[in-house]
C-alpha positions in Angstrom: 55.9 -34.9 63.8 53.2 -34.5 61.3 54.1 -34.8 57.6 52.7 -32.7 54.7 50.4 -35.6 53.8 49.0 -35.6 57.3 48.2 -31.9 57.0 46.6 -32.5 53.6 44.5 -35.3 55.0 43.3 -33.0 57.9 42.5 -30.2 55.4 40.4 -32.6 53.3 38.7 -33.8 56.5 37.6 -30.3 57.3 36.5 -29.7 53.7 34.6 -33.0 53.5 31.2 -31.7 54.8 31.2 -28.8 52.4 32.3 -31.0 49.5 29.6 -33.6 50.3 26.9 -30.9 50.4 28.2 -29.4 47.1 28.3 -32.8 45.5 24.7 -33.5 46.5 23.1 -30.1 45.8 25.4 -28.7 43.0 27.6 -31.2 41.1 25.1 -34.0 40.9 22.1 -31.8 39.7 24.4 -30.2 37.1 25.6 -33.6 35.9 22.1 -35.1 35.8 20.7 -32.0 34.0 23.4 -32.4 31.3 22.6 -36.1 31.0 18.9 -35.3 30.6 19.6 -32.8 27.8 20.6 -35.8 25.6 17.7 -38.0 26.7 14.0 -38.5 26.1 12.9 -38.8 29.7 9.6 -40.2 30.8 8.3 -38.9 34.2 5.8 -41.7 34.4 8.2 -44.6 34.7 11.5 -42.8 35.0 12.9 -44.4 31.8 15.0 -42.5 29.3 16.4 -43.1 25.9 19.4 -41.4 24.2 18.4 -39.0 21.4 21.7 -37.4 20.6 21.3 -33.6 20.0 17.5 -33.7 19.2 16.6 -31.3 22.0 19.3 -28.8 21.1 18.3 -29.0 17.4 14.7 -28.3 18.4 15.3 -25.2 20.6 17.8 -23.9 18.0 15.0 -23.7 15.5 12.2 -22.7 17.9 11.2 -19.0 17.8 9.8 -19.2 21.4 13.2 -20.0 22.8 14.9 -17.4 20.6 12.5 -14.7 22.0 13.1 -16.0 25.5 16.9 -15.8 25.1 16.6 -12.4 23.5 14.6 -11.2 26.6 17.2 -12.6 28.9 20.0 -10.9 27.0 18.0 -7.6 27.1 17.6 -8.1 30.8 21.4 -7.6 31.1 20.8 -3.9 30.6 20.0 -3.8 34.3 23.6 -4.9 35.2 25.5 -1.6 34.6 22.6 0.5 36.0 22.3 -1.4 39.2 26.1 -1.7 39.7 26.8 2.0 39.2 23.9 3.0 41.4 24.9 0.5 44.1 28.5 1.9 44.1 27.3 5.5 44.3 24.9 4.7 47.2 27.6 2.8 49.0 29.9 5.8 48.6 27.2 8.0 50.1 26.4 5.8 53.1 30.1 5.2 53.8 30.3 8.7 55.2 30.3 9.1 59.0 27.2 11.2 59.4 24.2 11.0 61.7 21.5 8.4 60.7 23.8 6.6 58.2 23.1 3.3 59.9 19.4 4.0 59.4 19.9 4.7 55.7 21.9 1.5 55.2 19.1 -0.5 56.8 16.5 1.2 54.6 18.4 0.4 51.4 18.8 -3.2 52.5 15.2 -3.8 53.6 14.1 -4.8 50.0 16.7 -7.5 49.9 15.3 -9.3 52.9 11.6 -8.7 51.9 9.9 -11.9 50.6 9.5 -11.6 46.9 5.9 -12.6 47.1 5.1 -9.8 49.4 7.1 -7.3 47.3 5.3 -8.5 44.2 1.9 -7.8 45.7 3.0 -4.2 46.5 4.6 -3.6 43.1 1.6 -5.1 41.3 -0.5 -2.4 42.9 2.0 0.2 42.0 1.9 -0.9 38.3 -1.8 -1.3 37.9 -4.0 1.1 35.9 -4.9 3.4 38.8 -1.8 2.5 40.8 0.8 4.7 42.4 3.1 5.0 39.3 0.3 6.3 37.1 -0.8 8.7 39.8 2.7 10.0 40.4 3.4 10.6 36.7 0.0 12.3 36.4 0.8 14.5 39.4 4.0 15.6 37.6 2.0 16.2 34.4 4.1 13.7 32.5 0.9 11.7 31.7 -2.5 13.2 31.0 -5.1 13.3 33.7 -8.0 10.8 33.8 -8.2 7.4 32.2 -6.0 8.6 29.2 -3.1 8.7 31.6 -3.6 5.3 33.2 -1.3 2.6 31.7 -1.2 -1.1 32.2 2.5 -1.2 32.9 2.7 -5.0 33.1 0.2 -5.7 30.3 1.9 -3.5 27.7 4.3 -5.8 25.7 6.6 -2.8 24.9 7.4 -1.8 28.5 6.5 -4.9 30.6 10.0 -6.3 30.7 11.5 -2.9 31.7 9.0 -2.7 34.5 10.1 -6.1 35.8 13.7 -4.9 35.5 12.8 -1.9 37.7 11.5 -4.3 40.3 14.8 -6.2 40.1 16.7 -2.9 40.5 14.7 -2.0 43.7 15.1 -5.5 45.1 18.8 -5.9 44.5 20.5 -2.5 44.9 20.8 -3.0 48.7 22.6 -6.3 48.3 25.3 -4.9 46.0 25.5 -1.8 48.1 26.6 -3.9 51.1 29.3 -5.6 49.1 30.6 -2.3 47.7 30.5 -0.8 51.2 32.8 -3.6 52.4 35.1 -2.8 49.5 35.1 0.9 50.3 35.9 0.4 53.9 39.0 -1.5 53.0 40.4 1.5 51.2 43.0 3.3 53.4 41.8 6.7 54.5 45.2 8.2 53.8 44.8 7.6 50.1 41.8 9.8 49.8 43.2 12.4 52.2 46.3 12.7 50.0 44.1 13.2 46.9 42.2 16.0 48.7 45.4 17.7 49.5 46.4 17.4 45.9 43.3 19.3 44.9 41.2 16.4 43.5 37.5 17.1 43.5 34.7 14.6 44.4 34.4 13.2 40.9 38.1 12.8 40.3 38.5 11.0 43.6 35.6 8.7 42.7 36.9 7.7 39.2 40.7 7.8 39.9 40.7 6.3 43.4 37.5 4.6 44.4 36.7 2.7 41.2 40.3 1.3 40.7 40.6 0.3 44.3 37.3 -1.6 44.4 37.9 -3.3 41.1 37.9 -6.8 42.6 34.5 -6.0 44.2 33.2 -4.6 40.9 34.2 -7.9 39.3 32.4 -10.0 41.9 29.2 -7.8 41.9 29.0 -7.6 38.2 29.5 -11.3 37.8 26.8 -12.1 40.4 24.4 -9.5 38.9 25.0 -10.8 35.3 24.2 -14.4 36.3 21.1 -13.2 38.3 19.9 -11.3 35.2 20.4 -14.3 32.9 18.5 -16.4 35.5 15.6 -13.9 35.9 12.7 -16.1 36.9 11.0 -15.2 40.2 10.3 -11.7 39.2 8.7 -12.9 36.0 6.6 -15.5 37.7 5.2 -13.3 40.5 4.6 -10.2 38.3 3.6 -11.3 34.8 3.7 -15.2 34.8 5.7 -14.9 31.6 3.2 -12.8 29.6 3.7 -9.6 27.7 7.2 -10.2 26.3 8.6 -11.0 29.7 9.1 -14.7 28.8 12.8 -15.2 29.8 15.1 -18.1 29.1 14.8 -19.5 32.6 11.1 -19.2 32.5 11.2 -21.2 29.3 13.1 -23.9 31.2 10.5 -24.0 33.8 7.6 -23.9 31.3 9.0 -26.8 29.3 9.7 -29.0 32.4 6.8 -28.2 34.7 4.3 -26.6 32.4 1.9 -28.3 30.0 4.7 -30.2 28.0 6.5 -31.9 30.9 9.5 -32.3 28.5 12.4 -32.5 31.0 14.9 -33.3 28.3 14.1 -30.1 26.3 14.1 -28.1 29.6 17.5 -29.5 30.5 18.9 -28.6 27.0 17.7 -25.0 27.4 19.3 -24.9 30.9 22.6 -26.0 29.4 22.4 -23.3 26.8 21.7 -20.6 29.5 24.6 -22.0 31.5 26.8 -21.7 28.4 25.8 -18.1 27.9 26.6 -17.4 31.6 30.0 -18.9 31.2 30.8 -16.8 28.2 29.7 -13.6 29.9 31.8 -14.6 33.0 34.9 -15.1 30.8 34.4 -11.7 29.2 34.1 -10.0 32.6 37.2 -11.7 34.0 39.1 -10.4 30.9 37.7 -6.9 31.4 37.8 -6.5 35.2 40.4 -9.1 36.2 44.0 -8.6 36.9 45.9 -8.2 33.6 49.3 -8.9 35.0 
């Protein structure tokens, strides 16, 4: 007869492949990055020397990093917008109506579209005589002719919001699928009872749907917050960090792989970004988590 220790050993045996992969591709990189944050590292010969908190002191007084962190925090504005929109869309496509499978697929297509291809399309949408300027001129929101043509990605006042719009388009389908799974777990009898009690659509949404998908809201909000703080690919493919779209993770990339090749400073900035993500995660668990 097998003992509890035997079952524990078998469990760890099954977990071993995943733990090994996580150790190689997650835990070791995180540990080595933290180590580099306190080192002056030379790429040429691979040597490093301890420098205490020199990199952290430098970025604490650097205006470029302050602006990058500010842009990343500002990027968090996309989180409530995309989460509420994804939940509403999931609620709509959860109905058993004709062509709903088609609409689900349409919303999910941007998620599986390569970001490089999507960026080419959106770069043409955002250019002076692109689709966005044409559409706003057609609605008479912008004046006709060259006066109504705006360089959406070149204007430092709106460039970051244009990148955020691209993120919204690219990510709403992903969170819609997660919310759809949460909605389909709600017993149909609950909403049917609310309808019999005279609750309207909005009352059922706020009093039944939102509370019952609260765990999914926590998961999606957490994932979206981390993704917003790590905004990088969108910035690279659309603006290359120009026009006030220089985010904190782009700063990490620029310091490590740009002209400076300062891996220690890049690692220190990465630690700071990770710390901010942890703080935001704790806040969200306090707000959306089980308070029992």
